[in-house]
C-alpha positions in Angstrom: -5.4 23.9 3.1 -3.9 21.6 0.5 -2.6 18.4 2.1 0.0 16.4 0.1 1.8 13.1 0.5 4.7 11.8 -1.5 5.6 8.1 -1.7 7.2 5.5 -3.9 4.8 3.1 -5.5 4.6 -0.3 -3.7 3.3 -3.7 -4.9 -0.3 -4.3 -3.6 0.6 -2.3 -0.4 -0.8 -2.6 3.0 -3.9 -0.7 4.3 -1.7 2.0 5.9 -0.6 3.1 2.4 -4.3 3.7 1.4 -5.0 5.4 4.7 -2.3 7.9 3.8 -3.7 8.4 0.4 -7.1 9.1 1.9 -5.6 11.7 4.3 -4.5 14.0 1.5 -5.8 16.0 -1.4 -2.9 15.1 -3.7 -0.8 12.0 -3.6 2.5 12.2 -5.6 4.1 9.0 -6.8 7.8 9.3 -6.2 9.1 6.8 -8.6 12.0 8.7 -10.2 14.3 7.7 -7.3 16.6 4.8 -6.6 15.1 1.4 -6.6 15.8 -0.4 -3.3 16.3 -4.1 -3.0 14.3 -6.2 -0.5 11.8 -3.4 -0.1 8.1 -3.0 -0.7 8.4 -1.9 -4.3 8.2 -5.4 -5.8 6.8 -7.5 -3.0 4.3 -7.8 -0.2 2.9 -10.2 2.3 -0.1 -12.5 2.3 -1.4 -14.8 5.1 -1.3 -18.5 4.7 -2.0 -21.5 7.1 1.7 -21.5 8.0 1.8 -17.8 8.6 3.0 -14.9 6.5 4.6 -15.4 3.1 6.0 -13.2 0.4 4.6 -12.5 -3.0 7.6 -11.2 -4.8 8.0 -10.0 -8.4 11.4 -11.0 -10.0 13.1 -7.8 -11.1 16.7 -8.9 -11.5 19.8 -7.8 -9.6 20.6 -4.5 -11.1 20.5 -1.9 -8.3 21.5 1.0 -10.5 18.0 1.9 -11.6 15.2 4.3 -10.8 11.9 2.7 -9.7 10.2 3.9 -12.9 12.9 2.2 -15.0 12.5 -1.3 -13.5 11.4 -3.6 -16.3 9.5 -6.8 -15.9 11.1 -9.1 -18.5 9.6 -12.4 -17.1 5.8 -12.6 -16.8 5.6 -16.1 -15.3 5.2 -14.6 -11.9 1.8 -13.2 -12.8 0.1 -16.6 -13.0 2.0 -17.8 -9.9 0.8 -14.8 -7.8 -2.8 -15.3 -9.0 -2.6 -19.0 -8.1 -1.3 -18.2 -4.6 -4.0 -15.6 -4.0 -6.7 -18.0 -5.3 -5.5 -20.8 -3.1 -5.3 -18.7 0.1 -8.4 -16.5 -0.3 -10.9 -18.2 -2.6 -13.1 -19.0 0.4 -13.0 -15.5 1.8 -16.4 -13.7 1.9 -15.6 -11.2 -0.8 -13.0 -12.9 -3.0 -15.6 -13.0 -5.8 -16.1 -9.3 -5.7 -12.6 -8.6 -6.9 -11.9 -11.8 -8.9 -12.6 -10.4 -12.4 -10.4 -7.3 -11.7 -7.5 -9.4 -10.5 -7.9 -12.0 -13.3 -7.5 -9.1 -15.7 -4.4 -7.9 -13.9 -2.7 -11.3 -13.5 -3.9 -13.4 -16.4 -5.0 -11.1 -19.3 -2.4 -8.3 -19.2 1.4 -8.5 -19.5 3.2 -6.0 -17.4 6.6 -4.7 -18.7 7.2 -2.1 -16.1 7.0 -2.3 -12.3 6.0 1.3 -11.7 3.2 1.1 -14.2 1.9 -2.1 -12.6 2.1 -0.7 -9.0 0.4 2.6 -9.9 -2.4 0.9 -11.8 -3.2 -1.4 -8.9 -3.0 1.4 -6.3 -5.1 3.9 -8.2 -7.7 1.3 -9.2 -8.1 -0.1 -5.7 -8.1 3.4 -4.2 -10.7 5.0 -6.5 -12.9 2.1 -7.6 -12.9 -0.1 -4.5 -12.2 2.2 -1.6 -14.0 5.3 -2.9 -11.0 7.6 -2.4 -11.2 10.9 -4.3 -7.6 12.0 -3.9 -5.7 13.3 -7.0 -2.7 11.3 -8.2 0.3 12.9 -9.7 3.9 12.0 -10.7 7.0 13.6 -9.2 8.7 13.8 -12.6 5.9 16.0 -13.9 7.1 18.9 -11.7 10.2 21.0 -11.7 12.1 20.0 -8.6 15.7 19.7 -7.5 18.0 18.2 -4.9 17.7 14.9 -3.0 16.0 13.8 0.2 14.4 16.6 2.2 15.4 19.2 -0.4 13.7 17.4 -3.2 10.6 16.8 -1.1 10.3 20.5 -0.2 10.9 21.4 -3.8 8.0 19.2 -4.9 5.7 20.5 -2.2 6.3 24.1 -3.3 5.7 23.1 -6.9 2.2 21.9 -6.0 1.6 24.7 -3.5 1.2 22.4 -0.5 0.1 23.8 2.9 0.5 20.5 4.8 2.8 17.5 4.2 1.7 14.2 5.6 4.6 11.8 6.0 4.9 8.3 7.3 7.0 7.7 10.5 10.0 6.7 8.5 10.4 10.3 7.4 11.6 11.2 10.8 15.0 9.8 9.8 15.6 12.6 7.3 13.0 15.4 7.6 13.6 18.4 9.8 10.3 20.0 11.2 12.1 23.3 11.7 13.0 23.5 8.0 9.3 22.9 7.0 8.2 25.7 9.4 10.7 28.0 7.6 9.1 27.1 4.3 5.6 27.7 5.7 4.6 24.1 5.3 3.0 22.1 8.2 4.6 18.7 8.7 2.3 16.0 10.0 3.4 12.5 11.0 1.0 9.8 9.9 0.0 7.5 12.8 -0.6 3.9 11.7 -1.5 2.6 15.2 -4.9 1.5 16.4 -6.3 -0.3 13.4 -9.2 -2.5 14.4 -9.0 -6.2 13.6 -11.4 -8.0 11.3 -12.3 -11.7 10.7 -9.0 -12.8 9.1 -8.0 -16.3 8.1 -5.4 -18.2 10.2 -5.1 -16.4 13.6 -3.4 -14.7 15.2 -4.3 -11.5 13.5 -1.7 -9.7 11.3 -2.0 -6.1 10.2 1.1 -6.1 8.0 -0.4 -7.7 4.9 -1.5 -6.6 1.5 -4.6 -4.5 1.1 -6.1 -7.5 -0.8 -6.4 -9.3 2.5 -8.6 -6.5 3.8 -10.7 -6.4 0.7 -11.2 -10.2 0.5 -12.4 -10.4 4.1 -14.3 -7.1 4.5 -15.4 -6.1 1.0 -17.3 -2.8 0.9 -16.7 -2.4 4.6 -12.9 -2.0 4.1 -12.9 1.8 4.5 -14.3 1.4 8.0 -11.3 -0.7 9.0 -8.8 1.6 7.4 -9.9 5.1 8.3 -13.7 5.1 9.2 -13.1 3.8 12.7 -11.4 7.0 13.7 -14.6 8.9 13.1 -16.6 6.5 15.3 -18.1 4.5 12.5 -19.6 1.4 13.8 -17.7 -1.6 12.6 -19.8 -4.4 11.1 -20.1 -7.6 13.1 -19.1 -10.6 11.1 -18.6 -14.2 12.0 -15.0 -15.0 12.5 -13.2 -16.4 9.5 -12.0 -19.9 9.5 -9.4 -21.4 7.1 
């Protein structure tokens, strides 16, 4: 049974995004669709002493673009984001584990395209730091047609999917009956029940970048993202200060 997920690339997305990737055999980046303003494509949240704050990449005001066509003309944001991450998380138990990787991303490379940046971060974190073995592919590499549900089904048939795993937002435009007609099982991803870990600045907040999980839990991160469902014993750590 081939399980597939299709999603736009997001900037350092939250743990649920990687939970979805882990759930499937093939994850298709869906970046040849309309870029949406004030969304997760170019921003995400971090946790500071005054609460949640945004890390946003400036992308201009042109909304008539596909995600894969969003250029990053100004690179000043890279140093700013790294400075913010360092200030907020340098005292986290595993900040040092990922420091060189993130220094390379933010200080040594210059990113000219949003989609390329997002996909590099997602694939590297998934494979090298979370041990995920899912195959990554691109929607534009397949012959597909239509928009919305029609395009999704076209892509799924192109990759010979048996099961499509969708986030809850898909309920707004996906018709389970249509999937049954096509012989594809539609599964809704459940993001509830994630266990808490020792996170800076209580109260606990789940809706933050994956970097928060990695900095605080390190190699135990998979246990807090999907391992807990299989009854994996969560490690006991002293609560984080900060």
